[in-house]
C-alpha positions as CSV (number, residue, x, y, z in Angstrom):
1,X,50.5,-0.9,22.5
2,X,49.5,-3.9,25.4
3,X,50.7,-7.2,25.8
4,X,49.3,-10.3,27.5
5,X,51.7,-11.4,30.4
6,X,52.5,-14.3,28.4
7,X,53.2,-12.5,25.0
8,X,55.6,-10.1,27.1
9,X,57.3,-13.7,28.7
10,X,57.7,-14.8,25.2
11,X,59.4,-11.5,24.1
12,X,61.8,-11.0,27.1
13,X,62.4,-14.4,26.6
14,X,63.7,-14.1,23.2
15,X,65.3,-10.7,23.9
16,X,67.6,-12.2,26.8
17,X,68.2,-15.5,24.4
18,X,69.5,-12.9,21.9
19,X,73.0,-12.8,24.1
20,X,73.8,-15.9,22.5
21,X,74.5,-13.9,19.1
22,X,76.2,-11.4,20.7
23,X,79.5,-11.1,18.8
24,X,77.6,-11.6,15.5
25,X,75.1,-8.9,16.5
26,X,77.9,-6.6,17.3
27,X,79.9,-6.9,14.8
28,X,77.4,-6.5,12.2
29,X,75.3,-3.8,14.4
30,X,78.5,-1.9,16.5
31,X,78.3,-2.2,20.2
32,X,77.5,1.6,20.5
33,X,74.0,0.8,19.1
34,X,73.4,-2.4,21.1
35,X,72.5,-1.7,24.8
36,X,74.3,-3.3,27.4
37,X,71.5,-5.8,28.1
38,X,72.2,-7.4,24.6
39,X,75.8,-7.1,24.4
40,X,76.5,-3.5,23.7
41,X,78.3,-1.0,25.2
42,X,75.5,2.0,24.8
43,X,74.5,3.2,28.2
44,X,70.4,3.0,29.7
45,X,68.6,3.7,32.6
46,X,66.5,0.9,31.7
47,X,67.7,-2.3,30.7
48,X,65.8,-2.2,27.3
49,X,66.6,1.4,26.6
50,X,64.2,3.5,24.7
51,X,62.3,0.3,23.4
52,X,59.1,0.0,25.2
53,X,57.7,-3.5,26.5
54,X,54.6,-2.7,27.3
55,X,52.7,-1.2,29.9
56,X,51.4,2.0,30.3
57,X,51.8,4.9,28.0
58,X,53.7,7.8,29.8
59,X,51.9,10.8,29.5
60,X,54.6,12.7,27.9
61,X,54.3,10.3,24.8
62,X,50.0,10.5,24.3
63,X,48.7,12.3,22.0
64,X,47.1,16.1,23.2
65,X,44.6,17.7,21.0
66,X,45.5,21.1,22.3
67,X,48.5,21.0,21.2
68,X,47.2,20.7,17.6
69,X,48.4,23.2,15.3
70,X,45.3,25.8,14.1
71,X,43.6,25.1,10.7
72,X,45.1,28.9,9.2
73,X,48.8,27.7,9.3
74,X,47.9,24.1,8.0
75,X,48.0,24.0,4.1
76,X,45.9,20.9,2.7
77,X,47.0,18.5,0.4
78,X,44.9,15.8,-1.3
79,X,46.5,13.0,-2.9
80,X,44.4,9.8,-4.1
81,X,45.6,6.0,-3.9
82,X,48.4,5.1,-5.1
83,X,49.6,8.7,-6.4
84,X,52.2,11.1,-5.4
85,X,52.1,14.5,-4.2
86,X,55.2,17.0,-3.1
87,X,55.3,19.9,-1.5
88,X,58.3,22.5,-2.5
89,X,60.4,24.1,0.0
90,X,63.1,26.7,-1.2
91,X,66.1,27.2,1.0
92,X,68.3,30.5,-0.3
93,X,71.1,30.5,1.6
94,X,72.7,28.3,3.8
95,X,72.1,29.1,7.9
96,X,73.6,27.2,11.0
97,X,70.4,25.7,13.4
98,X,67.7,25.8,10.7
99,X,65.2,23.0,10.9
100,X,62.4,21.5,8.5
101,X,59.0,20.9,10.6
102,X,56.5,18.7,9.5
103,X,53.0,17.6,11.0
104,X,49.6,15.8,9.7
105,X,46.4,14.5,9.7
106,X,45.4,12.0,7.5
107,X,41.4,11.7,6.8
108,X,42.0,7.8,5.9
109,X,44.3,5.2,5.1
110,X,48.6,5.7,5.3
111,X,51.1,7.7,3.9
112,X,54.1,7.3,2.4
113,X,56.8,10.2,3.8
114,X,60.4,11.3,2.7
115,X,62.2,14.7,2.5
116,X,64.8,14.7,-0.7
117,X,67.2,17.1,-1.9
118,X,66.2,17.9,-5.7
119,X,68.7,17.1,-8.4
120,X,69.9,19.4,-10.1
121,X,66.8,20.5,-13.4
122,X,64.7,17.9,-11.6
123,X,63.2,20.3,-9.2
124,X,59.4,20.1,-10.6
125,X,59.1,16.0,-10.7
126,X,58.1,14.3,-6.8
127,X,61.0,12.0,-7.1
128,X,63.9,11.7,-9.2
129,X,66.9,9.0,-9.0
130,X,69.1,11.6,-9.1
131,X,67.9,13.6,-5.4
132,X,69.7,13.2,-2.6
133,X,68.1,11.9,0.2
134,X,67.6,14.1,3.2
135,X,65.1,12.3,5.4
136,X,64.5,8.6,4.3
137,X,60.8,7.9,3.6
138,X,58.7,5.5,5.7
139,X,55.3,4.5,5.5
140,X,52.9,5.0,8.8
141,X,49.3,4.9,9.6
142,X,47.9,8.2,10.9
143,X,44.2,8.2,11.1
144,X,44.0,8.6,14.7
145,X,47.4,10.9,15.6
146,X,48.8,13.6,14.2
147,X,52.3,12.9,12.6
148,X,55.3,15.6,13.5
149,X,58.6,15.5,13.5
150,X,61.7,17.7,12.1
151,X,64.9,17.4,10.5
152,X,68.0,19.7,10.9
153,X,70.6,20.8,8.7
154,X,68.5,19.8,5.6
155,X,70.9,20.8,3.5
156,X,73.3,23.3,2.0
157,X,72.3,24.4,-1.8
158,X,69.7,26.5,-2.8
159,X,67.2,23.7,-4.3
160,X,63.9,22.5,-3.8
161,X,63.1,20.0,-1.0
162,X,60.6,17.9,-1.4
163,X,58.6,17.0,1.5
């Protein structure tokens, strides 16, 4: 995202004025999470850490279609609007270093995505109140570029995980 010079100046001004509330912020958020620029103890190469304030997008963050998975390694899932779909993943045993990875591309609109470990007896249900959250649900638009990610050590019980 690219900002106008005036907008960027306003954002930086607001961020710098955030220092006034340092004690309250570090108490409620935790000083180990806040970068030094905002009154915390977290180290960073830049004053704003990994928060990008605009400008040119670095090459390593740009979408590269050559890194897309081939179609034969993908599973198509069609979910109509305001509906839920899930993909059960059964993990039979606990192994150190295990990861669940995901990659998707949408034809249109947005997606809500999360990973839950099924509650006992609820393996065939998309979501249940007793499910254990492995990766919190988030909603995003991925119409123009694919979304990917992974979670390490997803669980220790041989129960389905739902993507």
